[in-house]
PASEBA-1860 file (N, C-alpha, C; in nm, 3 decimals):
! residues 242
1> XXXXXXXX> -2.064/-3.639/-0.938/-1.980/-3.588/-1.046/-2.067/-3.521/-1.152 ~ -2.181/-3.585/-1.186/-2.268/-3.530/-1.290/-2.321/-3.394/-1.249 ~ -2.355/-3.379/-1.120/-2.406/-3.251/-1.071/-2.299/-3.144/-1.081 ~ -2.174/-3.180/-1.043/-2.064/-3.084/-1.050/-2.040/-3.040/-1.193 ~ -2.048/-3.135/-1.286/-2.029/-3.102/-1.426/-2.140/-3.008/-1.474 ~ -2.262/-3.030/-1.426/-2.373/-2.944/-1.462/-2.353/-2.803/-1.410 ~ -2.302/-2.792/-1.289/-2.274/-2.661/-1.230/-2.170/-2.587/-1.314 ~ -2.061/-2.655/-1.345/-1.955/-2.592/-1.423/-2.005/-2.548/-1.560
9> XXXXXXXX> -2.089/-2.633/-1.621/-2.143/-2.601/-1.755/-2.230/-2.477/-1.749 ~ -2.312/-2.466/-1.644/-2.400/-2.349/-1.631/-2.318/-2.222/-1.613 ~ -2.213/-2.231/-1.532/-2.128/-2.114/-1.507/-2.056/-2.072/-1.634 ~ -2.000/-2.170/-1.706/-1.931/-2.139/-1.831/-2.028/-2.083/-1.934 ~ -2.150/-2.131/-1.932/-2.254/-2.085/-2.024/-2.279/-1.935/-2.005 ~ -2.295/-1.896/-1.880/-2.320/-1.754/-1.852/-2.197/-1.671/-1.884 ~ -2.079/-1.720/-1.855/-1.956/-1.648/-1.889/-1.951/-1.620/-2.039 ~ -1.982/-1.724/-2.117/-1.979/-1.711/-2.262/-2.082/-1.610/-2.310
17> XXXXXXXX> -2.201/-1.616/-2.249/-2.307/-1.523/-2.287/-2.266/-1.380/-2.257 ~ -2.202/-1.360/-2.141/-2.159/-1.226/-2.102/-2.047/-1.176/-2.194 ~ -1.951/-1.265/-2.223/-1.839/-1.225/-2.308/-1.884/-1.190/-2.449 ~ -1.990/-1.258/-2.495/-2.041/-1.233/-2.630/-2.146/-1.124/-2.635 ~ -2.177/-1.068/-2.518/-2.277/-0.962/-2.513/-2.418/-1.011/-2.537 ~ -2.442/-1.137/-2.512/-2.574/-1.194/-2.535/-2.661/-1.174/-2.413 ~ -2.754/-1.082/-2.417/-2.840/-1.052/-2.303/-2.967/-1.135/-2.304 ~ -2.983/-1.222/-2.403/-3.107/-1.299/-2.414/-3.095/-1.439/-2.355
25> XXXXXXXX> -2.977/-1.472/-2.304/-2.956/-1.607/-2.255/-3.009/-1.619/-2.113 ~ -3.142/-1.607/-2.099/-3.203/-1.606/-1.967/-3.196/-1.741/-1.899 ~ -3.196/-1.848/-1.979/-3.192/-1.982/-1.919/-3.061/-2.001/-1.842 ~ -2.949/-1.960/-1.903/-2.820/-1.973/-1.837/-2.814/-1.887/-1.712 ~ -2.866/-1.765/-1.723/-2.865/-1.674/-1.609/-2.952/-1.729/-1.495 ~ -3.066/-1.786/-1.530/-3.155/-1.844/-1.429/-3.086/-1.959/-1.357 ~ -3.018/-2.042/-1.432/-2.946/-2.156/-1.373/-2.835/-2.105/-1.281 ~ -2.769/-1.998/-1.323/-2.663/-1.942/-1.240/-2.719/-1.890/-1.108
33> XXXXXXXX> -2.833/-1.823/-1.114/-2.897/-1.772/-0.993/-2.935/-1.887/-0.898 ~ -2.986/-1.994/-0.955/-3.023/-2.109/-0.873/-2.901/-2.162/-0.799 ~ -2.791/-2.180/-0.873/-2.668/-2.231/-0.812/-2.617/-2.136/-0.704 ~ -2.622/-2.005/-0.733/-2.574/-1.905/-0.637/-2.658/-1.909/-0.510 ~ -2.788/-1.920/-0.526/-2.878/-1.925/-0.410/-2.863/-2.055/-0.332 ~ -2.812/-2.157/-0.397/-2.787/-2.284/-0.330/-2.653/-2.283/-0.255 ~ -2.576/-2.174/-0.273/-2.450/-2.161/-0.200/-2.326/-2.195/-0.278 ~ -2.337/-2.211/-0.410/-2.219/-2.241/-0.492/-2.133/-2.114/-0.501
41> XXXXXXXX> -2.013/-2.118/-0.445/-1.931/-1.997/-0.435/-1.885/-1.946/-0.572 ~ -1.859/-2.038/-0.666/-1.815/-1.996/-0.800/-1.930/-1.925/-0.872 ~ -2.051/-1.977/-0.856/-2.168/-1.913/-0.916/-2.191/-1.777/-0.853 ~ -2.176/-1.767/-0.723/-2.193/-1.639/-0.653/-2.092/-1.536/-0.704 ~ -1.967/-1.580/-0.719/-1.864/-1.490/-0.770/-1.898/-1.442/-0.910 ~ -1.938/-1.534/-0.997/-1.969/-1.498/-1.135/-2.092/-1.408/-1.144 ~ -2.190/-1.430/-1.057/-2.307/-1.344/-1.054/-2.266/-1.204/-1.009 ~ -2.174/-1.198/-0.914/-2.121/-1.069/-0.872/-2.054/-0.995/-0.985
49> XXXXXXXX> -1.977/-1.068/-1.066/-1.911/-1.008/-1.182/-2.012/-0.950/-1.281 ~ -2.118/-1.025/-1.304/-2.220/-0.978/-1.398/-2.282/-0.848/-1.349 ~ -2.312/-0.840/-1.220/-2.372/-0.718/-1.167/-2.272/-0.602/-1.166 ~ -2.145/-0.631/-1.144/-2.046/-0.523/-1.144/-2.026/-0.466/-1.284 ~ -2.026/-0.553/-1.384/-1.999/-0.509/-1.521/-2.124/-0.475/-1.600 ~ -2.241/-0.523/-1.551/-2.365/-0.497/-1.624/-2.383/-0.582/-1.747 ~ -2.318/-0.699/-1.748/-2.332/-0.791/-1.861/-2.442/-0.891/-1.831 ~ -2.541/-0.897/-1.919/-2.659/-0.984/-1.913/-2.756/-0.944/-1.802
57> XXXXXXXX> -2.719/-0.847/-1.717/-2.809/-0.797/-1.613/-2.791/-0.645/-1.604 ~ -2.886/-0.579/-1.539/-2.869/-0.435/-1.515/-2.759/-0.417/-1.411 ~ -2.664/-0.327/-1.436/-2.553/-0.310/-1.341/-2.602/-0.267/-1.203 ~ -2.542/-0.324/-1.100/-2.578/-0.291/-0.962/-2.460/-0.323/-0.872 ~ -2.392/-0.219/-0.824/-2.279/-0.241/-0.736/-2.322/-0.306/-0.604 ~ -2.440/-0.269/-0.555/-2.487/-0.327/-0.429/-2.509/-0.478/-0.443 ~ -2.564/-0.520/-0.557/-2.583/-0.663/-0.581/-2.449/-0.731/-0.601 ~ -2.358/-0.665/-0.671/-2.224/-0.721/-0.691/-2.156/-0.744/-0.557
65> XXXXXXXX> -2.165/-0.645/-0.468/-2.107/-0.658/-0.335/-2.168/-0.775/-0.259 ~ -2.299/-0.787/-0.269/-2.368/-0.894/-0.195/-2.319/-1.032/-0.238 ~ -2.311/-1.052/-0.369/-2.271/-1.184/-0.418/-2.122/-1.209/-0.398 ~ -2.040/-1.105/-0.415/-1.897/-1.121/-0.388/-1.875/-1.160/-0.241 ~ -1.948/-1.093/-0.151/-1.929/-1.119/-0.009/-1.969/-1.264/0.027 ~ -2.080/-1.311/-0.027/-2.123/-1.448/0.000/-2.017/-1.547/-0.047 ~ -1.962/-1.522/-0.165/-1.859/-1.609/-0.219/-1.729/-1.597/-0.140 ~ -1.691/-1.473/-0.110/-1.565/-1.447/-0.038/-1.566/-1.512/0.100
73> XXXXXXXX> -1.681/-1.509/0.165/-1.690/-1.569/0.299/-1.679/-1.720/0.296 ~ -1.693/-1.778/0.177/-1.671/-1.922/0.161/-1.527/-1.953/0.121 ~ -1.446/-1.847/0.107/-1.304/-1.867/0.077/-1.267/-1.853/-0.069 ~ -1.359/-1.804/-0.153/-1.325/-1.786/-0.295/-1.230/-1.668/-0.309 ~ -1.107/-1.695/-0.351/-1.006/-1.589/-0.351/-1.033/-1.483/-0.457 ~ -1.094/-1.521/-0.570/-1.127/-1.421/-0.672/-1.232/-1.324/-0.620 ~ -1.328/-1.377/-0.545/-1.431/-1.292/-0.486/-1.370/-1.202/-0.378 ~ -1.276/-1.258/-0.301/-1.209/-1.178/-0.199/-1.134/-1.062/-0.261
81> XXXXXXXX> -1.064/-1.090/-0.370/-0.991/-0.984/-0.440/-1.086/-0.880/-0.496 ~ -1.194/-0.924/-0.559/-1.291/-0.831/-0.618/-1.357/-0.744/-0.510 ~ -1.387/-0.805/-0.396/-1.447/-0.731/-0.286/-1.348/-0.626/-0.235 ~ -1.221/-0.664/-0.226/-1.118/-0.568/-0.186/-1.111/-0.450/-0.281 ~ -1.119/-0.477/-0.410/-1.115/-0.370/-0.510/-1.232/-0.273/-0.494 ~ -1.349/-0.327/-0.466/-1.467/-0.241/-0.452/-1.456/-0.151/-0.331 ~ -1.400/-0.203/-0.222/-1.379/-0.118/-0.105/-1.266/-0.018/-0.128 ~ -1.166/-0.058/-0.205/-1.052/0.031/-0.227/-1.090/0.154/-0.308
89> XXXXXXXX> -1.180/0.136/-0.406/-1.216/0.249/-0.493/-1.354/0.305/-0.464 ~ -1.428/0.241/-0.372/-1.559/0.293/-0.334/-1.669/0.261/-0.432 ~ -1.673/0.138/-0.482/-1.780/0.097/-0.572/-1.896/0.041/-0.491 ~ -2.005/0.118/-0.481/-2.122/0.071/-0.408/-2.111/0.085/-0.258 ~ -1.995/0.128/-0.210/-1.972/0.148/-0.067/-1.883/0.271/-0.049 ~ -1.881/0.321/0.072/-1.787/0.428/0.103/-1.647/0.368/0.101 ~ -1.550/0.435/0.037/-1.413/0.379/0.034/-1.364/0.347/0.175 ~ -1.311/0.228/0.191/-1.264/0.183/0.322/-1.135/0.105/0.300
97> XXXXXXXX> -1.023/0.173/0.322/-0.892/0.113/0.295/-0.865/-0.006/0.386 ~ -0.907/0.003/0.512/-0.883/-0.107/0.606/-0.959/-0.232/0.564 ~ -1.085/-0.213/0.523/-1.165/-0.327/0.478/-1.107/-0.386/0.350 ~ -1.063/-0.299/0.259/-1.001/-0.345/0.135/-0.877/-0.428/0.164 ~ -0.793/-0.380/0.254/-0.670/-0.451/0.288/-0.699/-0.588/0.347 ~ -0.805/-0.596/0.428/-0.839/-0.725/0.489/-0.875/-0.828/0.382 ~ -0.954/-0.786/0.282/-0.993/-0.881/0.177/-0.876/-0.912/0.084 ~ -0.791/-0.813/0.057/-0.671/-0.839/-0.023/-0.580/-0.937/0.050
105> XXXXXXXX> -0.569/-0.920/0.183/-0.484/-1.010/0.261/-0.534/-1.154/0.250 ~ -0.666/-1.170/0.264/-0.723/-1.305/0.255/-0.696/-1.368/0.119 ~ -0.713/-1.289/0.015/-0.690/-1.340/-0.121/-0.542/-1.371/-0.142 ~ -0.455/-1.283/-0.094/-0.311/-1.302/-0.112/-0.262/-1.426/-0.040 ~ -0.320/-1.454/0.077/-0.279/-1.572/0.154/-0.315/-1.701/0.082 ~ -0.409/-1.692/-0.012/-0.446/-1.810/-0.091/-0.370/-1.813/-0.225 ~ -0.277/-1.720/-0.241/-0.193/-1.723/-0.360/-0.240/-1.635/-0.473 ~ -0.330/-1.540/-0.445/-0.376/-1.450/-0.551/-0.265/-1.351/-0.585
113> XXXXXXXX> -0.209/-1.363/-0.705/-0.099/-1.275/-0.745/-0.146/-1.131/-0.759 ~ -0.274/-1.112/-0.802/-0.328/-0.975/-0.814/-0.334/-0.908/-0.678 ~ -0.378/-0.983/-0.576/-0.388/-0.928/-0.441/-0.250/-0.896/-0.384 ~ -0.152/-0.984/-0.410/-0.016/-0.959/-0.362/0.038/-0.832/-0.425 ~ 0.015/-0.813/-0.555/0.063/-0.692/-0.623/-0.003/-0.568/-0.564 ~ -0.132/-0.579/-0.533/-0.202/-0.465/-0.476/-0.144/-0.432/-0.338 ~ -0.117/-0.536/-0.260/-0.058/-0.517/-0.128/0.079/-0.451/-0.140 ~ 0.158/-0.497/-0.235/0.291/-0.440/-0.255/0.281/-0.293/-0.294
121> XXXXXXXX> 0.183/-0.261/-0.378/0.164/-0.122/-0.418/0.124/-0.036/-0.299 ~ 0.031/-0.088/-0.218/-0.015/-0.012/-0.101/0.098/0.004/0.001 ~ 0.176/-0.104/0.019/0.288/-0.098/0.113/0.394/-0.001/0.064 ~ 0.424/-0.007/-0.066/0.522/0.084/-0.123/0.478/0.229/-0.116 ~ 0.346/0.248/-0.112/0.291/0.383/-0.102/0.289/0.437/0.039 ~ 0.333/0.354/0.136/0.347/0.402/0.272/0.239/0.362/0.369 ~ 0.144/0.275/0.328/0.039/0.232/0.420/0.097/0.132/0.519 ~ 0.097/0.168/0.648/0.164/0.085/0.748/0.095/-0.050/0.769
129> XXXXXXXX> -0.039/-0.056/0.757/-0.108/-0.183/0.771/-0.072/-0.278/0.658 ~ -0.061/-0.223/0.536/-0.021/-0.305/0.423/0.123/-0.351/0.440 ~ 0.209/-0.264/0.491/0.349/-0.301/0.515/0.359/-0.414/0.617 ~ 0.282/-0.401/0.725/0.282/-0.506/0.828/0.232/-0.639/0.770 ~ 0.119/-0.635/0.698/0.062/-0.757/0.643/0.153/-0.820/0.539 ~ 0.220/-0.738/0.460/0.314/-0.791/0.361/0.431/-0.858/0.433 ~ 0.474/-0.799/0.545/0.578/-0.862/0.625/0.535/-0.999/0.674 ~ 0.409/-1.009/0.719/0.356/-1.139/0.766/0.357/-1.242/0.654
137> XXXXXXXX> 0.320/-1.199/0.534/0.317/-1.292/0.421/0.456/-1.347/0.391 ~ 0.556/-1.259/0.393/0.693/-1.305/0.367/0.744/-1.391/0.482 ~ 0.701/-1.362/0.604/0.749/-1.437/0.720/0.702/-1.582/0.718 ~ 0.579/-1.604/0.669/0.523/-1.740/0.671/0.512/-1.802/0.532 ~ 0.538/-1.722/0.427/0.533/-1.775/0.291/0.394/-1.795/0.238 ~ 0.303/-1.702/0.267/0.167/-1.708/0.215/0.151/-1.610/0.100 ~ 0.127/-1.664/-0.020/0.111/-1.579/-0.137/0.242/-1.538/-0.201 ~ 0.351/-1.556/-0.127/0.485/-1.523/-0.174/0.581/-1.628/-0.119
145> XXXXXXXX> 0.702/-1.631/-0.172/0.803/-1.722/-0.120/0.852/-1.671/0.015 ~ 0.865/-1.762/0.111/0.909/-1.721/0.244/1.046/-1.653/0.235 ~ 1.058/-1.537/0.299/1.182/-1.460/0.293/1.188/-1.373/0.419 ~ 1.268/-1.414/0.517/1.275/-1.341/0.643/1.333/-1.200/0.626 ~ 1.427/-1.185/0.533/1.487/-1.052/0.515/1.384/-0.953/0.462 ~ 1.299/-0.999/0.371/1.193/-0.912/0.320/1.085/-0.889/0.426 ~ 1.059/-0.992/0.506/0.963/-0.975/0.616/1.012/-0.867/0.710 ~ 1.139/-0.873/0.746/1.197/-0.774/0.837/1.192/-0.634/0.777
153> XXXXXXXX> 1.218/-0.626/0.648/1.215/-0.497/0.578/1.078/-0.431/0.591 ~ 0.972/-0.507/0.568/0.838/-0.450/0.571/0.789/-0.427/0.714 ~ 0.828/-0.516/0.805/0.795/-0.492/0.946/0.860/-0.362/0.994 ~ 0.985/-0.342/0.951/1.058/-0.222/0.994/0.993/-0.095/0.939 ~ 0.950/-0.100/0.814/0.885/0.018/0.756/0.756/0.051/0.830 ~ 0.681/-0.054/0.866/0.559/-0.031/0.943/0.592/0.020/1.082 ~ 0.693/-0.040/1.144/0.731/-0.003/1.280/0.778/0.141/1.289 ~ 0.849/0.185/1.186/0.900/0.323/1.186/0.788/0.426/1.178
161> XXXXXXXX> 0.669/0.380/1.139/0.553/0.468/1.139/0.471/0.454/1.268 ~ 0.526/0.378/1.363/0.458/0.360/1.490/0.362/0.244/1.495 ~ 0.367/0.156/1.396/0.277/0.040/1.393/0.323/-0.062/1.497 ~ 0.241/-0.083/1.600/0.281/-0.170/1.711/0.294/-0.316/1.669 ~ 0.213/-0.360/1.572/0.226/-0.498/1.521/0.363/-0.517/1.456 ~ 0.405/-0.418/1.378/0.536/-0.426/1.315/0.648/-0.427/1.417 ~ 0.636/-0.341/1.518/0.738/-0.334/1.624/0.748/-0.467/1.697 ~ 0.635/-0.523/1.732/0.633/-0.650/1.804/0.697/-0.762/1.721
169> XXXXXXXX> 0.664/-0.767/1.593/0.717/-0.874/1.508/0.867/-0.862/1.486 ~ 0.918/-0.741/1.482/1.064/-0.724/1.474/1.126/-0.781/1.602 ~ 1.065/-0.750/1.716/1.113/-0.805/1.842/1.117/-0.956/1.841 ~ 1.010/-1.017/1.787/1.004/-1.163/1.779/1.115/-1.219/1.692 ~ 1.145/-1.151/1.581/1.248/-1.201/1.490/1.386/-1.194/1.554 ~ 1.413/-1.086/1.629/1.542/-1.077/1.698/1.551/-1.177/1.814 ~ 1.439/-1.199/1.882/1.439/-1.293/1.994/1.464/-1.436/1.947 ~ 1.409/-1.469/1.830/1.421/-1.605/1.777/1.538/-1.622/1.681
177> XXXXXXXX> 1.596/-1.510/1.638/1.706/-1.518/1.541/1.659/-1.558/1.403 ~ 1.544/-1.508/1.363/1.490/-1.538/1.230/1.524/-1.426/1.133 ~ 1.612/-1.456/1.038/1.651/-1.355/0.939/1.755/-1.258/0.991 ~ 1.787/-1.267/1.120/1.887/-1.181/1.183/1.961/-1.264/1.288 ~ 2.073/-1.211/1.334/2.143/-1.276/1.444/2.062/-1.255/1.571 ~ 2.046/-1.359/1.650/1.968/-1.347/1.773/2.027/-1.238/1.861 ~ 1.940/-1.150/1.906/1.986/-1.035/1.985/1.872/-0.996/2.081 ~ 1.883/-1.041/2.206/1.777/-1.014/2.303/1.764/-0.865/2.335
185> XXXXXXXX> 1.875/-0.795/2.336/1.870/-0.651/2.365/1.791/-0.578/2.258 ~ 1.814/-0.616/2.133/1.740/-0.554/2.022/1.594/-0.594/2.027 ~ 1.569/-0.719/2.063/1.430/-0.766/2.076/1.357/-0.685/2.182 ~ 1.425/-0.664/2.295/1.363/-0.590/2.405/1.331/-0.447/2.364 ~ 1.419/-0.387/2.285/1.397/-0.250/2.239/1.267/-0.239/2.161 ~ 1.245/-0.334/2.069/1.125/-0.329/1.986/1.001/-0.369/2.065 ~ 1.017/-0.466/2.155/0.904/-0.502/2.241/0.857/-0.382/2.323 ~ 0.953/-0.305/2.375/0.918/-0.188/2.458/0.838/-0.086/2.377
193> XXXXXXXX> 0.879/-0.065/2.254/0.807/0.032/2.171/0.661/-0.008/2.154 ~ 0.640/-0.139/2.129/0.503/-0.187/2.113/0.429/-0.189/2.247 ~ 0.500/-0.233/2.352/0.438/-0.243/2.484/0.394/-0.107/2.536 ~ 0.472/-0.004/2.507/0.438/0.131/2.552/0.315/0.187/2.481 ~ 0.274/0.119/2.374/0.149/0.156/2.306/0.032/0.071/2.355 ~ 0.061/-0.014/2.455/-0.044/-0.098/2.511/-0.060/-0.232/2.444 ~ 0.039/-0.272/2.363/0.028/-0.399/2.290/0.058/-0.514/2.386 ~ -0.045/-0.590/2.422/-0.033/-0.687/2.530/0.067/-0.801/2.506
201> XXXXXXXX> 0.076/-0.860/2.384/0.175/-0.966/2.366/0.318/-0.916/2.391 ~ 0.345/-0.789/2.356/0.478/-0.733/2.381/0.502/-0.717/2.530 ~ 0.400/-0.672/2.603/0.412/-0.659/2.748/0.440/-0.795/2.811 ~ 0.368/-0.894/2.766/0.387/-1.030/2.817/0.528/-1.081/2.789 ~ 0.578/-1.058/2.666/0.710/-1.107/2.630/0.820/-1.037/2.710 ~ 0.800/-0.910/2.742/0.898/-0.841/2.827/0.902/-0.906/2.964 ~ 0.784/-0.942/3.015/0.780/-1.014/3.142/0.860/-1.142/3.138 ~ 0.845/-1.218/3.029/0.921/-1.342/3.013/1.071/-1.316/3.013
209> XXXXXXXX> 1.111/-1.209/2.946/1.254/-1.177/2.937/1.312/-1.144/3.074 ~ 1.236/-1.075/3.158/1.284/-1.043/3.292/1.284/-1.166/3.383 ~ 1.190/-1.256/3.365/1.187/-1.379/3.444/1.310/-1.465/3.413 ~ 1.346/-1.473/3.284/1.452/-1.564/3.240/1.587/-1.498/3.222 ~ 1.592/-1.366/3.235/1.718/-1.296/3.218/1.766/-1.293/3.075 ~ 1.672/-1.281/2.980/1.709/-1.273/2.839/1.743/-1.128/2.803 ~ 1.872/-1.099/2.792/1.914/-0.964/2.755/1.908/-0.864/2.868 ~ 1.864/-0.908/2.985/1.854/-0.823/3.104/1.888/-0.908/3.227
217> XXXXXXXX> 1.912/-0.843/3.340/1.927/-0.918/3.465/1.790/-0.971/3.508 ~ 1.790/-1.090/3.564/1.664/-1.144/3.614/1.605/-1.048/3.717 ~ 1.476/-1.022/3.704/1.411/-0.925/3.792/1.262/-0.960/3.798 ~ 1.222/-1.032/3.901/1.084/-1.077/3.911/0.986/-0.962/3.939 ~ 1.035/-0.860/4.005/0.950/-0.744/4.031/0.917/-0.674/3.899 ~ 1.018/-0.657/3.816/0.997/-0.594/3.685/0.911/-0.683/3.597 ~ 0.933/-0.814/3.605/0.852/-0.909/3.528/0.705/-0.898/3.569 ~ 0.681/-0.891/3.699/0.544/-0.881/3.749/0.476/-0.754/3.700
225> XXXXXXXX> 0.553/-0.646/3.692/0.498/-0.519/3.642/0.443/-0.536/3.501 ~ 0.520/-0.601/3.415/0.477/-0.618/3.275/0.365/-0.720/3.262 ~ 0.374/-0.828/3.341/0.265/-0.925/3.340/0.134/-0.859/3.384 ~ 0.143/-0.771/3.485/0.024/-0.705/3.536/-0.038/-0.614/3.430 ~ 0.046/-0.542/3.357/-0.006/-0.455/3.251/-0.083/-0.536/3.147 ~ -0.026/-0.650/3.107/-0.094/-0.736/3.009/-0.218/-0.800/3.070 ~ -0.206/-0.841/3.196/-0.318/-0.906/3.264/-0.437/-0.812/3.279 ~ -0.408/-0.686/3.307/-0.515/-0.588/3.324/-0.594/-0.565/3.196
233> XXXXXXXX> -0.535/-0.603/3.083/-0.604/-0.589/2.955/-0.668/-0.721/2.912 ~ -0.666/-0.818/3.004/-0.735/-0.944/2.975/-0.650/-1.052/2.912 ~ -0.518/-1.035/2.912/-0.430/-1.135/2.852/-0.419/-1.254/2.947 ~ -0.487/-1.363/2.913/-0.504/-1.475/3.006/-0.372/-1.537/3.053 ~ -0.278/-1.559/2.962/-0.152/-1.624/2.999/-0.073/-1.537/3.094 ~ -0.084/-1.405/3.077/-0.017/-1.314/3.169/-0.075/-1.327/3.309 ~ -0.205/-1.347/3.318/-0.270/-1.366/3.448/-0.215/-1.492/3.516 ~ -0.202/-1.598/3.438/-0.150/-1.724/3.492/-0.007/-1.705/3.543
241> XX> 0.077/-1.640/3.463/0.217/-1.620/3.502/0.228/-1.529/3.622 ~ 0.141/-1.429/3.629/0.143/-1.336/3.742/0.107/-1.410/3.871
END
């Protein structure tokens, strides 16, 4: 407990020094570096902030990225959000929307309201990956309140842009009757769209539907065709069923 209290005190010390513009508080900064190098994720995040803003240290986006990444990989949601921001706007790295979305997703799944807002903005702006990921968040209630109707809305927006993940998830919702009335024919329609893009789980699920006669007549030959397509891409369960 005493060690944890010492860690927190050192981190707060540096925060205070940075907020007050005190660049002479080398002892606090040294202690923060020691904690960061020992793997303390909060210290790593705060050190990243100092390098990004140039408070108490010379500004360095590359150093900020390094410390944010170390912290983010330990699950620190503030570091994950900050890392996403740097990739989104190209601070110290080439702008990479996909990488930014991945870190925002991780932060949002831990309840980061800033990351959820960023995802909503990206999804509203038409980014299909953001739309799909926002649908996933609503479907399972990560970072937001579970809401199948909103999940379906965002999956549909992604699917309409040809996003195979979105198409597949709409199929799953119709097959299971989540947020909609169960409708195997509608499920099959969306599975086919994803399957025709080579999406193996959709190919596998179509095989299951033909084996069991869900929304179609039972047809083992047709089922084998879809299992084979998934199997040829390395989908292990499809190989077993085939």
